[in-house]
Each structure stands twice: as C-alpha cells, then as structure tokens.
Residue frames relative to the residue before (quaternion, step in Angstrom):
aa qw qx qy qz dx dy dz
G 1.0000 0.0000 0.0000 0.0000 0.00 0.00 0.00
G 0.6063 0.5939 -0.3486 0.3977 3.57 1.10 -0.81
A 0.6536 0.5464 -0.3121 0.4206 3.52 0.99 -0.97
S 0.6705 0.4818 -0.3162 0.4673 3.55 0.97 -0.87
G 0.6099 0.5459 -0.3566 0.4504 3.57 1.08 -0.72
T 0.6163 0.5396 -0.3384 0.4632 3.59 0.97 -0.86
A 0.6690 0.5271 -0.2977 0.4313 3.54 0.86 -1.10
A 0.6602 0.5117 -0.3003 0.4605 3.51 1.06 -0.92
E 0.6408 0.5203 -0.3303 0.4577 3.61 1.05 -0.81
A 0.6235 0.5417 -0.3363 0.4525 3.52 1.06 -0.92
K 0.6461 0.5405 -0.3106 0.4403 3.50 0.99 -0.96
N 0.6857 0.4763 -0.2793 0.4743 3.52 0.94 -1.02
G 0.6161 0.5556 -0.3354 0.4465 3.55 1.13 -0.78
A 0.6424 0.5321 -0.2994 0.4631 3.52 1.01 -0.90
K 0.6339 0.5452 -0.3097 0.4528 3.48 1.08 -0.97
G 0.6708 0.5337 -0.2929 0.4235 3.45 0.99 -0.97
T 0.6902 0.4847 -0.2966 0.4480 3.60 1.06 -0.57
E 0.4606 0.7250 -0.4269 0.2827 3.57 1.25 -0.30
P 0.6892 0.4969 -0.3120 0.4252 3.62 0.69 -1.07
R 0.6129 0.5583 -0.3702 0.4192 3.61 1.03 -0.71
G 0.6531 0.5323 -0.2979 0.4487 3.57 1.03 -0.91
E 0.6380 0.5608 -0.3285 0.4130 3.53 1.11 -0.68
G 0.5482 0.6301 -0.3830 0.3946 3.51 1.31 -0.45
K 0.6234 0.5486 -0.3301 0.4488 3.59 1.21 -0.63
K 0.5141 -0.6314 0.4878 0.3148 3.56 -1.16 0.70
K 0.1383 -0.7968 0.5815 0.0882 3.55 -0.73 0.97
A 0.4736 -0.6458 0.5009 0.3283 3.50 -1.03 0.73
P 0.5651 -0.6094 0.4233 0.3608 3.61 -0.94 0.89
A 0.4087 -0.7198 0.5018 0.2513 3.62 -0.78 1.02
V 0.2973 -0.7460 0.5665 0.1848 3.51 -0.79 1.07
E 0.4164 -0.7132 0.5063 0.2482 3.52 -0.83 0.98
L 0.2783 -0.7821 0.5407 0.1361 3.58 -0.46 1.27
V 0.3088 -0.6963 0.6047 0.2326 3.53 -0.95 0.79
P 0.3879 -0.7229 0.5093 0.2597 3.66 -0.67 1.04
L 0.5672 -0.5874 0.4475 0.3648 3.52 -1.23 0.53
G 0.2988 -0.7572 0.5501 0.1863 3.54 -0.98 0.88
P 0.7276 -0.4153 0.2787 0.4695 3.62 -1.20 0.09
L 0.6299 0.5330 -0.3542 0.4400 3.61 1.01 -0.77
H 0.6283 0.5349 -0.3361 0.4540 3.65 1.03 -0.85
E 0.6917 0.5067 -0.2835 0.4294 3.52 0.88 -1.05
A 0.6563 0.5142 -0.3012 0.4628 3.55 0.97 -0.91
A 0.6599 0.4965 -0.3045 0.4747 3.55 1.04 -0.90
A 0.6566 0.5249 -0.3154 0.4404 3.64 0.90 -0.81
A 0.7113 0.4364 -0.2317 0.4999 3.53 1.12 -0.82
A 0.3165 -0.7500 0.4923 0.3081 3.60 1.44 -0.11
D 0.3237 0.7267 -0.5335 0.2872 3.62 0.89 0.96
L 0.2432 -0.8387 0.4766 0.1017 3.51 0.12 1.38
T 0.6144 0.5572 -0.3204 0.4577 3.55 1.04 -0.89
R 0.6948 0.4458 -0.2805 0.4897 3.62 0.77 -1.01
L 0.6357 0.5623 -0.3188 0.4220 3.57 0.89 -0.91
T 0.6749 0.4843 -0.2605 0.4921 3.57 0.95 -1.07
E 0.6031 0.5546 -0.3403 0.4614 3.64 1.05 -0.76
L 0.6915 0.4794 -0.2645 0.4712 3.56 0.85 -1.11
L 0.6702 0.4893 -0.3173 0.4591 3.63 0.89 -0.78
T 0.6340 0.5275 -0.3243 0.4633 3.56 1.07 -0.75
L 0.6379 0.5393 -0.2888 0.4678 3.51 1.06 -0.98
Q 0.6955 0.4720 -0.2712 0.4691 3.53 0.96 -0.95
D 0.5884 0.5786 -0.3424 0.4491 3.55 1.19 -0.67
N 0.6737 0.4972 -0.2797 0.4698 3.52 1.00 -0.92
E 0.6576 0.5048 -0.3166 0.4611 3.60 1.07 -0.74
D 0.6930 0.4693 -0.2484 0.4876 3.53 1.13 -0.83
E 0.2956 0.7777 -0.5179 0.1989 3.68 1.19 0.13
G 0.7348 0.3777 -0.2930 0.4812 3.55 -0.96 0.82
E 0.5551 0.5576 -0.3966 0.4729 3.56 1.32 -0.31
D 0.6259 -0.4871 0.4408 0.4203 3.58 -1.33 0.17
S 0.4911 -0.7087 0.4237 0.2776 3.57 -0.69 1.11
R 0.6612 0.4807 -0.3345 0.4689 3.59 1.17 -0.33
H 0.4998 0.6757 -0.4037 0.3615 3.58 1.32 -0.17
P 0.5062 -0.6287 0.4728 0.3536 3.65 -0.94 0.72
L 0.5281 -0.6245 0.4728 0.3280 3.56 -1.10 0.68
H 0.6138 -0.5760 0.3928 0.3703 3.63 -1.07 0.70
G 0.8366 0.2107 -0.1765 0.4738 3.57 -0.86 1.00
V 0.5264 0.6720 -0.3983 0.3356 3.52 1.27 -0.22
N 0.7545 0.3369 -0.2137 0.5211 3.67 1.10 -0.50
V 0.3931 0.7243 -0.4953 0.2749 3.62 1.17 0.30
R 0.3154 -0.7312 0.5817 0.1659 3.57 -0.94 1.01
A 0.0907 0.8252 -0.5504 0.0886 3.63 -0.65 1.02
G 0.7206 0.4113 -0.3544 0.4312 3.50 -1.41 0.32
E 0.7498 -0.3986 0.2942 0.4386 3.57 -1.36 0.06
T 0.7308 0.4214 -0.2508 0.4748 3.59 0.98 -0.77
E 0.3175 -0.7739 0.4820 0.2606 3.59 1.34 -0.12
M 0.3184 0.7535 -0.5116 0.2630 3.55 0.80 1.06
S 0.4428 -0.6726 0.5307 0.2642 3.52 -1.18 0.64
P 0.6818 -0.4554 0.3315 0.4667 3.64 -1.15 0.23
L 0.6315 0.5402 -0.3338 0.4449 3.60 1.08 -0.76
H 0.5934 0.5420 -0.3568 0.4762 3.61 1.09 -0.67
F 0.7018 0.4777 -0.2927 0.4399 3.57 0.80 -1.04
A 0.6385 0.5135 -0.3287 0.4696 3.60 0.99 -0.80
A 0.6853 0.4951 -0.2970 0.4439 3.63 0.91 -0.86
A 0.7240 0.4573 -0.2350 0.4599 3.60 1.04 -0.87
T 0.5041 0.6825 -0.4446 0.2871 3.64 1.06 -0.38
S 0.3831 -0.7308 0.5255 0.2074 3.50 -1.10 0.85
S 0.3748 0.7212 -0.4964 0.3049 3.61 1.24 0.32
D 0.7879 -0.2888 0.2570 0.4794 3.52 -1.44 -0.13
P 0.4920 -0.7016 0.4265 0.2893 3.68 -0.59 1.04
A 0.6521 0.5314 -0.3165 0.4385 3.60 1.00 -0.78
T 0.6728 0.4710 -0.2943 0.4889 3.57 1.08 -0.79
A 0.6075 0.5452 -0.3442 0.4639 3.58 1.09 -0.77
A 0.6656 0.5006 -0.3110 0.4579 3.59 1.02 -0.89
S 0.6236 0.5371 -0.3396 0.4554 3.59 1.08 -0.68
C 0.6343 0.5357 -0.3168 0.4587 3.57 1.09 -0.82
V 0.6185 0.5411 -0.3058 0.4808 3.55 1.09 -0.90
S 0.6711 0.4995 -0.2998 0.4586 3.59 0.86 -0.96
A 0.6454 0.5303 -0.3205 0.4467 3.58 0.98 -0.93
L 0.6927 0.4668 -0.2975 0.4623 3.63 0.89 -0.90
L 0.6671 0.4940 -0.3041 0.4674 3.63 1.02 -0.71
L 0.7878 0.3736 -0.1821 0.4546 3.53 0.72 -1.07
Q 0.7445 0.3568 -0.2133 0.5224 3.58 0.98 -0.88
G 0.7522 0.4057 -0.2123 0.4739 3.54 0.94 -0.92
R 0.2502 -0.7887 0.5026 0.2505 3.56 1.36 -0.39
A 0.1493 0.8056 -0.5499 0.1626 3.57 0.94 1.01
D 0.4632 -0.6709 0.5198 0.2552 3.57 -1.16 0.76
P 0.2944 -0.7821 0.5195 0.1782 3.66 -0.56 1.08
A 0.6412 0.5365 -0.3250 0.4420 3.64 1.31 -0.09
V 0.4266 0.6780 -0.4869 0.3482 3.63 1.25 0.17
L 0.2479 -0.7965 0.5422 0.1003 3.58 -0.81 1.07
D 0.4093 -0.6933 0.5294 0.2676 3.54 -1.18 0.65
C 0.7588 -0.3885 0.2433 0.4627 3.62 -1.24 -0.09
R 0.6995 0.4247 -0.2732 0.5057 3.58 1.23 -0.30
G 0.5817 -0.6261 0.3586 0.3756 3.57 1.27 0.33
R 0.5420 0.6352 -0.4068 0.3705 3.61 1.16 0.36
P 0.3617 -0.7109 0.5542 0.2381 3.56 -1.01 0.80
P 0.6927 -0.5127 0.2940 0.4134 3.64 -1.07 0.46
Y 0.6099 0.5504 -0.3679 0.4356 3.59 1.03 -0.75
F 0.6353 0.5677 -0.3268 0.4091 3.61 1.03 -0.75
V 0.7410 0.3976 -0.2433 0.4833 3.58 1.10 -0.61
A 0.3387 0.7753 -0.4703 0.2512 3.58 1.37 0.05
S 0.3862 -0.7849 0.4546 0.1676 3.52 -0.74 1.13
H 0.8171 0.1381 -0.0259 0.5591 3.62 1.13 -0.45
E 0.6469 -0.5533 0.3609 0.3810 3.58 -1.16 0.53
K 0.5914 0.5731 -0.3456 0.4499 3.59 1.16 -0.80
V 0.6561 0.5076 -0.3148 0.4613 3.58 1.02 -0.87
R 0.6548 0.5116 -0.3112 0.4612 3.56 0.98 -0.88
D 0.6186 0.5495 -0.3310 0.4537 3.56 1.15 -0.75
A 0.6054 0.5718 -0.3459 0.4324 3.60 1.14 -0.73
F 0.6079 0.5188 -0.3297 0.5027 3.60 1.15 -0.81
R 0.7183 0.4728 -0.2782 0.4279 3.61 0.68 -1.08
S 0.6272 0.5129 -0.3383 0.4787 3.64 1.11 -0.66
A 0.6493 0.5124 -0.3142 0.4660 3.56 1.00 -0.80
R 0.6083 0.5425 -0.3359 0.4721 3.54 1.15 -0.69
A 0.6573 0.4941 -0.3227 0.4688 3.59 0.98 -0.83
E 0.6874 0.4996 -0.2742 0.4501 3.58 1.00 -0.86
L 0.7505 0.4194 -0.2346 0.4537 3.61 0.87 -0.94
G 0.4591 -0.7071 0.4200 0.3359 3.53 1.25 -0.52
E 0.6597 -0.5710 0.3390 0.3519 3.55 -1.20 0.55
D 0.6784 0.5333 -0.2771 0.4225 3.51 1.19 -0.65
A 0.5132 0.6766 -0.4050 0.3389 3.55 1.29 -0.35
W 0.8160 -0.0673 0.0651 0.5704 3.63 0.84 -0.88
D 0.5710 -0.5398 0.4719 0.3998 3.56 -1.33 0.03
W 0.1221 -0.8491 0.5119 0.0455 3.56 0.50 1.24
D 0.7376 0.4423 -0.2395 0.4504 3.62 0.90 -0.84
G 0.7502 0.4462 -0.2172 0.4369 3.45 0.51 -1.34
G 0.8112 0.2885 -0.1322 0.4912 3.53 0.55 -1.17
G 0.7522 0.4320 -0.2020 0.4547 3.52 0.96 -1.00
K 0.2208 -0.8047 0.5165 0.1922 3.58 1.27 -0.42
V 0.3326 0.7630 -0.4933 0.2526 3.64 1.10 0.61
G 0.5613 -0.6313 0.4458 0.2961 3.51 -1.08 0.83
P 0.6952 -0.4749 0.2987 0.4494 3.64 -1.16 0.35
P 0.6443 -0.5400 0.3769 0.3889 3.60 -1.19 0.68
L 0.1700 -0.7778 0.6016 0.0650 3.56 -1.02 0.88
T 0.2188 -0.7836 0.5750 0.0868 3.57 -0.45 1.27
A 0.6487 -0.4935 0.3720 0.4441 3.64 -1.22 0.32
E 0.6333 0.5346 -0.3244 0.4560 3.58 1.07 -0.84
G 0.6489 0.5245 -0.3073 0.4576 3.62 0.98 -0.87
A 0.6522 0.5119 -0.3037 0.4695 3.56 1.07 -0.93
K 0.6574 0.5010 -0.3171 0.4651 3.57 0.97 -0.82
K 0.6101 0.5404 -0.3586 0.4552 3.66 1.02 -0.74
R 0.6839 0.4888 -0.2996 0.4512 3.52 0.88 -1.05
K 0.6331 0.5353 -0.3388 0.4449 3.60 1.01 -0.82
D 0.6469 0.5375 -0.2970 0.4523 3.58 1.02 -0.92
K 0.6523 0.5241 -0.2925 0.4629 3.49 1.06 -1.00
A 0.6527 0.5125 -0.3025 0.4689 3.55 1.00 -0.85
A 0.6494 0.5177 -0.3033 0.4671 3.57 1.05 -0.81
E 0.6410 0.5249 -0.3037 0.4704 3.55 1.06 -0.83
K 0.6269 0.5358 -0.3234 0.4641 3.58 1.06 -0.86
K 0.6416 0.5361 -0.3000 0.4593 3.56 1.06 -0.94
R 0.6493 0.5412 -0.2962 0.4446 3.51 0.99 -1.07
R 0.6690 0.4984 -0.2907 0.4685 3.59 1.01 -0.90
Q 0.6230 0.5267 -0.3422 0.4662 3.55 1.04 -0.81
R 0.6613 0.5167 -0.3154 0.4430 3.61 0.88 -0.87
A 0.6444 0.5346 -0.3043 0.4542 3.50 1.08 -0.91
R 0.6456 0.5274 -0.2992 0.4642 3.54 1.06 -0.84
Q 0.6467 0.5195 -0.3060 0.4672 3.54 1.06 -0.90
K 0.6474 0.5252 -0.3145 0.4540 3.56 0.99 -0.86
E 0.6384 0.5347 -0.2945 0.4688 3.54 1.09 -0.94
K 0.6547 0.5179 -0.3002 0.4615 3.55 0.97 -0.91
K 0.6399 0.5372 -0.3075 0.4554 3.59 1.02 -0.96
A 0.6549 0.5329 -0.2879 0.4520 3.51 0.97 -1.10
K 0.6467 0.5346 -0.2947 0.4573 3.58 1.01 -0.96
E 0.6676 0.5096 -0.2735 0.4689 3.49 0.96 -1.05
K 0.6494 0.5157 -0.3188 0.4591 3.55 0.99 -0.84
K 0.6581 0.5122 -0.3123 0.4550 3.62 0.99 -0.96
E 0.6436 0.5258 -0.3159 0.4578 3.60 1.04 -0.90
A 0.6524 0.5124 -0.3107 0.4640 3.60 1.00 -0.88
E 0.6378 0.5053 -0.3264 0.4810 3.62 1.02 -0.81
E 0.6735 0.5001 -0.3170 0.4424 3.63 0.84 -0.82
E 0.6087 0.5430 -0.3235 0.4796 3.52 1.15 -0.75
E 0.6511 0.5367 -0.2887 0.4523 3.53 0.99 -0.96
N 0.6525 0.5234 -0.2790 0.4717 3.54 1.00 -1.01
K 0.6343 0.5484 -0.3027 0.4531 3.53 1.02 -0.95
K 0.6538 0.5292 -0.2940 0.4539 3.49 0.98 -1.06
R 0.6687 0.5281 -0.2756 0.4450 3.54 0.91 -1.13
E 0.6383 0.5376 -0.3058 0.4583 3.54 1.03 -0.93
E 0.6384 0.5326 -0.2969 0.4697 3.58 0.95 -1.05
E 0.6812 0.4962 -0.2946 0.4504 3.56 0.85 -0.98
E 0.6422 0.5344 -0.3036 0.4580 3.56 1.06 -0.88
N 0.6325 0.5384 -0.3012 0.4683 3.58 1.05 -0.92
K 0.6565 0.5247 -0.2923 0.4564 3.49 0.97 -1.03
K 0.6486 0.5156 -0.3088 0.4669 3.57 0.97 -0.93
R 0.6563 0.5053 -0.3205 0.4596 3.60 0.90 -0.93
E 0.6430 0.5190 -0.3292 0.4570 3.65 0.97 -0.79
E 0.6631 0.5099 -0.3056 0.4549 3.53 0.99 -0.84
D 0.6451 0.5307 -0.3000 0.4607 3.48 1.11 -0.88
A 0.6348 0.5397 -0.3025 0.4629 3.52 1.11 -0.82
K 0.6290 0.5332 -0.3273 0.4615 3.54 1.07 -0.87
R 0.6755 0.5175 -0.2855 0.4409 3.53 0.93 -0.97
A 0.6400 0.4835 -0.3233 0.5021 3.56 1.10 -0.84
C-alpha cells in the first residue's frame, strides 16, 4: 500500500510543480508536419514502395495537368522540414537505389528540386553520392530547362545527357586503364632492378670466392 501512496504523492507533487513551470516563457511550439508514406519510402530508399505510391497518386490525380507535381510530393515534413526528394537524396543506402528513387520522384512524381528544407538547402545540396547528383542532372536534361528553377533554387549541376554520361564513364575507364598500365610498368621496372641487383651481388660473391680460391692455391 505504501508504494502506491508514494506514487500518488509523487504524482500530486509533480502536479503541484506545473504552475511554476508555466511562469517561464515558452518558445511557441512549431506544428511539425508528420512524415508521410512518400517521405518514409524515400528515406528507406524503398524504390518498389515509392513507385507504387507515385503510381497510386498519379491515378488519383488523373485529369490534372501532366506537368503538375503529384499531390504530397513536395510536402516538407519532420523536424528538418525535408521533402521526399530531400530524403531520397540524403539516404545513406546503396547509391544506385538512392539515384533511382530520386529519378522516380523527379520524373514520375514531378517533384520540385527547388523546395528548401529548414536550413535553406535544396535536395541536390544534401545528395550523398555522385550517382545521386547524376540522377538530378539526368532528370534536368530530360525535363528541360523550363520545367523548374534548376540553377537558382535547385542549385542542380548542368544537365547530363545519356551521351554525356557515357563519355564521362569512358573517360573514367580510360583513366583507370592508364593507371593500371603505369602500375604494371612500375612493377616490371622494380622487378628488373631487383633482378639486376641480385645478379650484381651474385657476381661479386663469385669474384670474391675466386680471389680467395686463387690466394689459397
């Protein structure tokens, strides 16, 4: 019985302290927008779920202008006030999957890349990997310059066409090939030098042995 009495006293005691706390100035509580299914799917880099949601939304928005963003796709939510596109760009999941989520939101969801979070950052700014940034740039090339404020608000890099991406990939592969060739050359040179050093040592030892043998004779 004593324990429940103590609990009741503690409860009453806590109640008694409440009015004192109210005397302090409280910062006005900001109404947080809870994360929606699109935010959660984007944050988890769940491409299947994200595509399902976008398709569902697309069907519901039928009759809307096809260039109009899908309902809920630009909503800023959570403490950081990020849009689904922010969450997809910032995820630390596999970069290729994250890039696909970004593409789905931009191309299928018609998400606005110029929506800012609570720190004034556009989604491109929080992108976690080059592949993710490329997804923004490819969408820019596909949707065209008039679709969004890619530069000013979105801070998105220059448009990246499939041809441009291939050129860059080829260039990177060529660079890697040259690096490997240089490493191979360096190893061969080091091996040759080591062999020459070994031969020199052996020759010196043989000469020394011959001299000693000659002295003994």
